C-alpha positions as CSV (number, residue, x, y, z in Angstrom):
1,A,-133.3,4.4,180.9
2,L,-134.6,3.2,184.3
3,L,-135.7,-0.2,183.0
4,A,-132.2,-1.3,182.2
5,P,-130.8,-1.1,185.8
6,L,-134.1,-2.5,187.1
7,R,-133.9,-5.5,184.8
8,R,-130.4,-6.2,186.0
9,E,-131.4,-5.8,189.6
10,L,-134.4,-8.1,189.3
11,R,-132.8,-10.4,186.7
12,A,-135.9,-10.0,184.6
13,A,-135.1,-9.3,180.9
14,D,-138.7,-8.8,180.0
15,L,-139.5,-6.4,182.8
16,A,-141.8,-3.6,181.6
17,Y,-144.0,-0.8,182.8
18,A,-147.6,-1.3,183.8
19,E,-147.6,2.5,184.3
20,P,-144.6,4.5,182.9
21,P,-142.9,7.1,185.1
22,A,-145.0,10.2,185.5
23,P,-143.8,13.4,187.3
24,I,-145.5,14.2,190.6
25,S,-145.3,17.4,192.7
26,G,-143.0,17.7,195.7
27,G,-139.3,18.0,196.2
28,F,-137.5,21.3,195.7
29,D,-134.1,19.7,194.9
30,T,-135.1,16.4,193.2
31,S,-137.3,15.2,190.4
32,I,-139.9,12.7,191.5
33,Y,-141.9,10.2,189.4
34,A,-144.5,7.6,190.2
35,F,-144.6,4.3,188.2
36,R,-145.6,0.7,188.4
37,L,-144.0,-2.4,186.9
38,S,-145.9,-5.1,185.0
39,A,-143.9,-8.0,186.7
40,G,-141.4,-8.6,189.4
41,P,-141.1,-9.8,193.0
42,A,-143.8,-9.0,195.5
43,A,-142.0,-6.0,197.0
44,W,-141.9,-4.4,193.5
45,S,-145.6,-5.1,192.6
46,G,-147.2,-1.9,194.0
47,S,-146.9,1.7,193.2
48,L,-143.3,2.9,193.2
49,I,-141.4,6.2,193.4
50,L,-138.4,7.2,191.5
51,R,-136.4,10.1,193.1
52,V,-133.7,11.6,190.9
53,L,-131.1,14.0,192.5
54,R,-130.1,17.2,190.8
55,P,-127.1,16.5,188.5
56,G,-124.9,18.8,190.6
57,H,-125.4,16.8,193.8
58,D,-123.0,14.1,195.0
59,P,-124.6,10.9,193.7
60,V,-123.4,9.0,196.8
61,R,-126.2,10.9,198.6
62,A,-128.6,8.3,197.1
63,L,-126.8,5.5,198.8
64,R,-126.7,7.4,202.1
65,E,-130.5,8.1,201.8
66,R,-131.1,4.4,201.2
67,A,-129.2,3.5,204.4
68,I,-131.0,6.1,206.4
69,Q,-134.5,5.2,205.2
70,N,-134.1,1.5,205.5
71,A,-132.5,1.7,208.9
72,L,-135.4,3.9,210.2
73,A,-138.0,1.5,208.6
74,G,-136.2,-1.3,210.4
75,L,-136.7,0.6,213.7
76,G,-140.4,0.8,213.0
77,Y,-140.5,4.5,211.9
78,P,-143.0,5.4,209.1
79,V,-140.6,5.8,206.2
80,P,-140.8,4.2,202.7
81,R,-138.3,1.4,202.2
82,V,-135.8,2.0,199.4
83,L,-135.6,-0.9,197.0
84,I,-132.6,0.2,194.9
85,A,-130.3,3.2,194.9
86,S,-127.5,4.1,192.5
87,A,-124.6,6.5,192.5
88,D,-123.9,5.9,188.8
89,R,-124.5,9.1,187.0
90,G,-124.2,7.2,183.7
91,L,-127.7,5.6,184.1
92,L,-130.1,8.6,184.6
93,G,-127.6,11.5,184.7
94,A,-127.6,11.7,188.5
95,G,-127.9,9.5,191.5
96,F,-131.3,8.1,192.1
97,L,-133.5,5.9,194.4
98,V,-136.5,3.7,193.8
99,M,-138.7,3.3,196.8
100,E,-142.2,2.1,197.9
101,R,-144.9,4.7,197.4
102,A,-146.5,5.5,200.7
103,A,-150.2,6.0,201.2
104,G,-151.6,9.4,202.2
105,H,-151.3,13.1,201.3
106,P,-149.1,15.9,202.5
107,L,-150.4,17.3,205.8
108,L,-151.4,20.7,204.3
109,A,-153.4,19.0,201.5
110,T,-155.4,17.1,204.1
111,R,-156.9,20.4,205.4
112,R,-157.4,18.7,208.8
113,P,-156.8,20.3,212.2
114,G,-154.0,19.1,214.4
115,I,-151.1,19.7,212.0
116,G,-148.8,21.1,214.8
117,R,-149.6,18.1,217.0
118,M,-148.9,15.5,214.3
119,L,-145.7,17.3,213.3
120,A,-144.5,17.4,216.9
121,E,-145.4,13.7,217.6
122,A,-143.6,12.5,214.4
123,Q,-140.5,14.5,215.4
124,A,-140.5,13.4,219.1
125,R,-140.9,9.8,217.9
126,L,-137.9,10.2,215.7
127,H,-135.8,11.7,218.5
128,G,-136.7,8.7,220.7
129,L,-135.1,6.2,218.3
130,N,-131.7,4.6,218.7
131,A,-129.2,6.9,216.9
132,E,-126.4,4.3,217.2
133,A,-128.5,1.9,215.0
134,L,-128.6,4.5,212.3
135,L,-124.9,5.1,212.5
136,R,-124.2,1.4,212.2
137,A,-126.4,1.3,209.1
138,L,-124.4,4.1,207.6
139,D,-121.2,2.2,208.5
140,D,-122.5,-0.9,206.7
141,E,-123.6,1.1,203.6
142,G,-120.1,2.6,203.4
143,R,-118.4,-0.8,203.6
144,A,-120.7,-2.3,201.0
145,A,-120.0,0.6,198.6
146,G,-116.3,0.5,199.2
147,W,-115.8,3.7,201.2
148,V,-115.4,4.5,204.9
149,F,-118.3,6.4,206.5
150,D,-117.1,9.2,208.7
151,R,-119.6,9.4,211.7
152,D,-118.5,13.0,212.3
153,A,-119.9,13.8,208.9
154,V,-123.5,13.7,210.3
155,G,-122.5,15.8,213.3
156,F,-123.4,19.5,213.8
157,E,-119.8,20.7,213.7
158,S,-119.4,19.1,210.3
159,H,-122.6,20.6,209.2
160,L,-121.3,24.1,210.1
161,A,-118.0,23.4,208.3
162,S,-119.8,22.4,205.2
163,L,-121.9,25.6,205.1
164,D,-118.7,27.6,205.6
165,R,-117.0,25.8,202.6
166,R,-120.0,26.4,200.4
167,I,-120.1,30.1,201.4
168,Q,-116.5,30.5,200.4
169,A,-116.8,28.5,197.2
170,A,-119.8,30.5,196.0
171,G,-118.3,33.8,197.1
172,L,-121.3,34.7,199.3
173,A,-119.4,37.4,201.1
174,G,-122.6,38.8,202.6
175,L,-122.9,35.6,204.8
176,A,-119.3,35.5,206.0
177,D,-119.9,37.5,209.2
178,G,-122.9,35.5,210.1
179,M,-121.0,32.3,209.6
180,R,-118.2,33.5,211.9
181,W,-120.8,34.3,214.5
182,L,-122.2,30.7,214.3
183,R,-118.8,29.1,214.6
184,T,-117.7,31.2,217.6
185,R,-121.1,31.0,219.5
186,Q,-121.7,27.3,219.1
187,P,-123.1,25.9,222.3
188,A,-121.4,23.1,224.2
189,E,-122.4,19.7,222.9
190,R,-124.7,17.8,225.2
191,S,-124.5,14.1,225.9
192,E,-127.8,13.5,224.3
193,R,-127.7,13.4,220.5
194,V,-130.7,12.3,218.5
195,I,-131.6,11.5,214.9
196,C,-132.5,14.9,213.4
197,H,-134.5,15.0,210.1
198,G,-133.2,18.6,209.5
199,D,-136.1,19.5,207.2
200,L,-139.3,18.4,208.9
201,H,-142.3,20.3,207.8
202,P,-145.9,19.6,206.8
203,Q,-145.1,18.9,203.2
204,N,-142.7,16.1,204.2
205,L,-145.3,14.2,206.2
206,L,-148.0,12.1,204.5
207,A,-151.2,11.5,206.4
208,E,-154.4,9.5,206.0
209,H,-157.4,9.5,208.3
210,G,-155.7,11.7,210.8
211,R,-152.6,9.5,211.1
212,V,-149.1,10.0,209.8
213,T,-148.3,7.3,207.2
214,A,-144.9,8.4,206.1
215,V,-142.1,10.9,206.7
216,L,-140.2,11.8,203.5
217,D,-137.1,13.6,202.3
218,W,-134.0,12.4,204.3
219,P,-130.8,14.1,202.8
220,N,-130.4,16.5,205.7
221,V,-130.1,14.0,208.5
222,L,-127.8,14.8,211.4
223,V,-127.1,13.2,214.7
224,A,-127.2,16.3,216.9
225,A,-129.0,18.1,219.7
226,P,-132.8,17.9,219.5
227,E,-133.0,21.7,219.7
228,Y,-131.3,21.8,216.2
229,D,-134.2,19.9,214.6
230,V,-136.9,21.7,216.5
231,A,-135.4,25.1,215.5
232,A,-135.1,24.1,211.9
233,T,-138.8,23.2,211.8
234,R,-139.7,26.5,213.5
235,V,-137.8,28.4,210.9
236,I,-139.6,26.6,208.1
237,L,-143.1,27.1,209.6
238,T,-142.6,30.8,210.3
239,Q,-140.5,31.9,207.3
240,T,-141.4,29.9,204.2
241,P,-143.3,32.1,201.7
242,L,-146.9,30.9,201.3
243,A,-146.8,31.5,197.6
244,V,-144.6,28.4,197.0
245,L,-146.8,26.1,199.0
246,P,-149.6,24.0,197.4
247,M,-152.3,26.0,199.2
248,P,-155.4,27.6,197.8
249,V,-155.0,31.4,197.5
250,A,-158.2,31.9,199.5
251,L,-156.6,30.2,202.5
252,R,-153.3,32.3,202.5
253,P,-154.6,35.2,204.6
254,L,-155.7,32.7,207.2
255,A,-152.4,31.0,207.0
256,V,-150.5,34.3,207.5
257,A,-152.4,34.9,210.7
258,G,-152.1,31.3,211.9
259,R,-148.5,30.3,211.2
260,Q,-147.2,31.7,214.4
261,L,-149.9,29.9,216.3
262,L,-149.1,26.7,214.4
263,A,-145.4,27.0,215.4
264,A,-146.2,27.7,219.0
265,R,-148.6,24.7,219.1
266,Y,-146.0,22.5,217.5
267,V,-143.3,23.5,220.1
268,A,-145.8,23.2,223.0
269,V,-146.8,19.6,222.0
270,Y,-143.1,18.6,221.5
271,R,-142.2,19.9,225.0
272,K,-144.9,17.7,226.5
273,L,-143.4,14.6,224.8
274,R,-139.6,15.3,225.2
275,P,-137.3,17.6,227.1
276,L,-136.3,20.8,225.2
277,D,-133.9,23.5,226.3
278,R,-135.6,26.7,224.9
279,T,-132.6,28.8,225.7
280,R,-130.7,27.0,222.9
281,L,-133.4,27.6,220.3
282,P,-132.3,31.1,219.1
283,Y,-128.8,29.9,218.2
284,F,-130.1,26.8,216.4
285,E,-132.8,28.9,214.6
286,A,-129.9,31.2,213.4
287,A,-128.1,28.0,212.2
288,G,-131.3,26.9,210.4
289,C,-131.6,30.3,208.7
290,M,-127.9,30.1,207.5
291,R,-128.5,26.7,205.9
292,G,-131.4,28.2,204.0
293,L,-129.4,31.3,203.1
294,V,-126.6,29.2,201.6
295,R,-129.1,27.2,199.6
296,A,-130.9,30.3,198.3
297,G,-127.6,32.1,197.6
298,E,-125.8,29.5,195.5
299,P,-128.2,29.5,192.5
300,R,-128.1,33.4,192.5
301,V,-124.4,33.3,191.8
302,G,-124.6,30.5,189.2
303,G,-123.9,27.6,191.5
304,G,-125.9,24.8,193.2
305,G,-127.9,23.9,190.1
306,A,-131.0,25.4,188.8
307,P,-133.0,27.5,191.3
308,S,-136.1,25.9,192.7
309,P,-139.3,28.0,193.3
310,L,-138.3,28.3,196.9
311,D,-134.7,29.5,196.1
312,A,-136.1,32.1,193.7
313,S,-138.7,33.4,196.1
314,S,-138.4,35.9,199.0
315,F,-137.3,33.0,201.3
316,G,-133.7,34.2,201.3
317,E,-134.6,37.7,202.3
318,R,-136.9,36.5,205.1
319,L,-134.2,34.3,206.4
320,A,-131.6,37.1,206.4
321,A,-133.9,39.2,208.5
322,R,-134.6,36.4,210.9
323,F,-130.9,35.6,211.2
324,G,-130.2,39.3,212.0
325,R,-132.9,39.3,214.8
326,A,-131.5,36.1,216.3
327,S,-127.8,37.0,216.2
328,G,-127.6,40.8,215.9
329,V,-125.3,40.2,212.9
330,P,-126.6,41.6,209.5
331,V,-126.3,39.2,206.5
332,T,-127.2,39.8,202.9
333,L,-127.6,37.8,199.7
334,P,-127.0,38.8,196.1
335,P,-130.2,39.6,194.2
336,P,-131.9,36.7,192.3
337,R,-130.7,36.1,188.8
338,G,-132.8,37.6,186.1
């Protein structure tokens, strides 16, 4: 099914696979495959990645991710260039992207020291980029696809409104009080707004020889306060169940003891590189928890597609407890299906 759109894109009727698509690990809400083509332009000659969205996702997300990744690559940030993206569900059953395959391995798999430092440096570098350049790229992508890109759609207020709509649509009544707290306690917007990855963690960074080679997974991008992005990463580092991570069982007790140290090291390095208002972190950590709670709750009530290992884990309950500590507002999720 993939060869047909690639043949049209490259105008090569005899295009074939040197290595057919094979699934690779990674990605909680997409299916990812590696493959190689037997012929084609130079940019298509290496190892490639096919990223297929879940069928329930808006396929236009694939076009948005292409614009984001290629804009960041143009700014010199280590991100794979997207060669083709499609919002046509008729081709593979969902939106999809084909991109270059970056060298390296996820940070946790490298088993090297300095994970917190590398994570903070990659994030600080992202926050130092020109956010207006990214917004212009999204403007251009919208015009090319025949729709108008709403810049407010990648703002924090729009992010909260989207979470609120999803809570109501899924009937997640146990999150309603927490959502009201977030909407009424939202801090005043600062003049500085940066490109926020929204889901930056060690498994979304590839590294080789102690150097970050690529930052992956860009559907959660916002242009918002840097504290939002730092808080989101802190939540992931401290709350993600170790059982869902590709980590040897023997290392998990050490990871339990070290995750708070890793999070503290990450924040300390970031603060040396860029300003950070730590008084705003508790609010944005609560917001990061709410995003995870909505994501974990939707599959439990039959929405949001099939549950991923993360959604079906204790992640939701950990986030609920963390949200309660940050806000003073108790929130609950329905029990996992089955």
